[in-house]
N, C-alpha and C positions, 0 to 999 in steps of 0.2 A: 346393524342390528335388524336383520330381516324378520326375526321372530316378532318384532314389535310392529311390523307393517300391518295396517288394517286393525281389526279388533279381534284377531284370532286368539291372542294371548288372554284377552279379557273373557272370551267365551270359554276357553279351556279352564280358566280360573274359576269362573262362576259355576260351570258344570261340576268341577271337582268339589267345590264348597257345598253345592246342593246334595251331591251323593253322600258326602261326609255328614251333612246336617241330618238327612233322612236316616242314615244308619245310626247316628247317635241318638236321635229322638224316638225312633220306632223299634229298630232291631235290638238295641241294647236294653231298653226298658222291658221289652217282651222277654228277652233272655234272663234278665234279673228276676222277673216274676217266676219263671220256671225254676231257677236256682234256689230262690227263697222258699219255694213250695216243696221242693224235693231234695235240694242239696244241703250240705252241712252248713251250720251257722258259724259265723265269726265271733270270737269272744271279745274282740277289742272294739269293734265298730257297731254302730246302731243298725240293726237289720230292719229294713222297711217291711212293714206288715204285709203278709200275703193277701190281706183284705183290700189293699189299695187297688184302685182301678188303673187301667193303662194310662188314662189321662193324668191321673195323679203322679204316676211314674214319670210321664213326660214332663210335667211341671217341675218335678224335682230335678230332672236332667237339665232342663232349661236353666234353673238356678245354678247348678253345678257348672254347666258349660259357660255361662256368662261370667261367673266368678273366675274360672280358669282363664278365660279370654282377657278379663280385666288385668289379671296379674301378668299375663304375657304382654299385653299392650303397655303396661307400666314398665316392664323391662325393656321393651323396644323403644319407648320414649327415652328412657335413661340411656340406652345405647346410642340414640341420636345425639344426646348431649355428650357422650363419651367421644364421639367422632370430633366434636368441636374442641373438647379438652385436649385430645391427643394432637390436634393440629395447632392449637394456639399456645399451649403451655411452653413448648420448646422455643417459641418465638417471643415469649415474654408478654403476650397479649392477654387482655382480660377475657375470662370465660363467662362472665356474668353481665357486664355492662355494655357489651357490643352485640348488636343485632346480627343474626345469621345473614350472610351475604355470599354471593358467588365469588370464589377466589379469583376468577378470570376477569369478569366485567364489573365486579363490585356492587351489582344490583342486589337489593334486599330480597330475601326469599319470602314469598308469600306464605301465609299460614296454611293454606290448603296444600301447598307444595311441600310443606315441612312435616306432613303426617308420616310417621315411621313406615317404611317399606312401601306402602301404597303410594306415597308421594312420588317416589322414584319411578314406580311402575307407570303411574299416570303421565309423568313427564317423559316416559320412554327413555329414561336414562340420559336426558339432556337438559341443559339450563333453559328456562323459558325465555330468557332475554337474549343471550348470546349464542344459544344452541350448541355450546361446547359439551362434550361428553362428560357425564358425571360418573366417576369410578364406581364399579359395582361393589367396592369395599363398603360403601356407606350402608346400603340395605343389608349386606351380609353381617355387619357388626350389629345392626339393630335386630336382625333375626337371631343372631347368636346370643345377644344379651337377653332378649325375650325368652329364648329357650332355657337359659340358665335360671332366670327368675321362675319360669314355669316348672322346671325340674325340681328346684328347691321347694316350690309350692307343694308339689305332690309328695316328695320324699320327706321333707322336714316339717312342713306346716300342717297340712290337713291330715297327715298321718298321725298327728299328735306328738310329733317329735320322736318317732320310733328309732331314728338313726342317731339320736343324740346320746352321748355317754354321760354317766354320772348324773342322770336325771330320769325320774320316773315318767314314762310315756303317759300321755293323757288317756284316761279311760274311754272317753268318747271322742271319736275321730270324725272327719268329714268336714266339708265347708260350712255346713249349717252350725255345727257345734264349736268350730274353731274360729271361723271368720265372722259369722253373724252374731253368735253369742261369743263375742270376742274374748279370746284368751290372750291378754296383752303380753304376758310374759313370753309366750311362744312366738307371737307376732314380732315382738321386739328382737328376739334372737334371730328370726328369719331375716328381718331387715338389716340387722348388723352383719350377718353373713353375706347378704347380697351386696352390701357396701364393700366388703373385702374383695369379692369377685369383680366388682366394678373397677377397683383400683388395680387389680392384677391385669385385667383386660386393657386398661389404659397404658400400663407399663409395656404390655406386649405390642400394642399398636405403635408406641413411640420407639421401641426397639426395632420394630420392622421398618420404620421410617429412617432408622439410623440417626436419631436425634438424641440430645442430651437434656437433662433436667438440672435445675439449680438446686443448691442445698436447701434453700427456703422451701422449694416444692416438696422435697423429700420429708422435711420436717412437718409441713402442712398435712401431707398424707398420713404421717404417723399420729399427729394430733387428732385427726378425724377418727382414727381407730382407738385412741387412748381415752378420749372424753366419755364415750358412752358407758364403758365398764366402770369408770369412776363414779358415774351417776347411778347406774343400775348394775351392781356387781353380779347379778344373776346371769348376765351376758357372758361372763367368764366361766365356762363350764369346767375347765381344768384348773384346779386350785393349786396353790403352793402348799407344801407340807407343814406349814406353821399352824399350830393349834393352840387352844387355851384362851380364846377370847371370842366375843360375839358382839362387841360394841360397834358403833358407827364407824369410827376411824380404823378399827382393826379389820373390819370386813373390806373396806375400801383399800386399806394398805395391803391386804392379801391379794386383792385384784390387781393392784399396781405391781406387786411382786411377781405375779403370774405373767403379767404383760412383759416385764423386764426379762424374766428368765426365758420366756418363749422367744422374744426378739433376739436375745443374745445367742440362743442355741441355733436358730435359723440363720442368723447372720454369720456366725463363726464357721459353721459347716459349709455353707454355700460360698463364703468368701475364700475359704481354703481350697475348695474344689475349683473355683474360678481362677484363683491364682495359679494352681497347678495346670489348668487347662490352657491358660493364656501366657504362662510363664511370667506372671507378674506385670503384664503390659497394660491391662485395663480392668483389673478386678474391682477397683474402687468405684468405677463408673458403670458397673453392670446392673441392668434392670432387675434381673432375676435374683440378685443378692438382696436388694431392697425388698423384693416381693417375698423372699423366704423369711425375712425378718417380720414382715407384716403377717404372714401366715402363722408364725410362732406366737405373735401377740394375740391373735384371735382364736386359734385352734389349740394352742398349747405347744410346749416344747417337744412332746412325743410326736405330734403331728408334723412339726417342722422337720425333725430329723428323718422321719419316714418319707415324707414327700420330697425333701431335698435329695435323699439317697435314690429314690425312684427316678427323679428327674435326671440325675447324673447318669444313671444306667440308660435311660432313654436317649439322652444326648449322645452317648457313645454309640448306640445302635443306629441312630440317624446319621452320625458321622461316618460309620462304616457303609451304610446304604448310599450316602451321597457320593461315594467314589465311583458308582456305576451310572450316575446321571448328573448332568450339570443343571442345577436349579438353585434358586436363591435359598439359602439355609433358613430353616424354620427358627423364629426367635425362641431363645431358651425360656423367656418369660411366658410364651404361649404353652410350651411343654409343661412348665411349672403349673400353670393354671389348670391344664387338663389333668395333671396328676393330682392336684389339690381337689378338684371336683370329684374324681374317682374315689379318693380317700374319704371325702365327705359323705358319700353315699354309704360306705361301709364303716363309718367312724365308730359306732358303738361296738361292732363285732371286733374291729382291730384293737380298740381300747380294752375290751374284755380279754383278748389274747395276751396283750402286753401286761395287763394287771395280774393275770394268773401266772405269767412267767416271773414277774417280780416276787409274787408270794412264794412260788415254788423254789426260788433261789434265796429266800430268806430276807429280801429287801424290805424296808419299811413301807407299809401300805398306808398312805395318808388319805386315801379316798374311800368313799362308800359307793360302790357301783350298783345302780338300781336297774 
């Protein structure tokens, strides 16, 4: 690791951060002042008054930047935990009651060394005690999870839920109106969807390690996704077509029905594809089959069918490309996660297209698309 010799990497990192920091706090606010003064106004977001000074613009940018960084750091911290989960679950070890330690020497990892991404950089990719190399996979998973949290933060949370189907987007957008004047319904949807992606990433890591999970673990993952909609049915955006009631038990029964239909759709299609792909040798143990069921539970049966179909097409393309180079195959669960994230960004548009197709063919329309 010659790149880590001396402090060159730290100087490059600090220089990059300073450039980004100055650009964000000076150039962007100045540009926004010009746009707000002469450019078109947005109808969905609160436009900062052109009477604001540059310093007031800078203060607003500081708030927005720190909020975005907090959500990224939250995701990176969760990613650090997912590394532990993916390593310990197949071994049957506790992911809660055991302290983090080096797999080689068994020495406990200090708190300052356990900081996501930066801990690995400060250690120069080696254990403090035994100096064994720490795989780069650990900071990459933390970075990836942080980026997923941050992407959903921009696309789904502070946008006012503009990508969410069957739900009216919030009139006022931005971190101030969504996070600080907390819109708990939207925040809970955001956290619920982040939970789904954490489970999908865990499955991808375990599949990459060529490990297996017990039936109890599959059930535990499912329960984690089932309980929240049963408590707060608004988390289930895609409802079942049953109408005629509005009571406590009817609403929750509707949510449970949507969970069951979505899980069954995702599981059935992915299980069939996996059975055909492996000729019945390991379909029941496939990570992406379980992940497809989880996607159907959270995002609905339409999403499950679309995402599973897209994943199958991508797997075929990767299979063709793999003939020209010898590399370790990409886990199907990882492809499924990427397809799901792409679908998530265009969820409302795709749902609108599917809904109009159903109406044009005379199918029953049980939804009200806002």
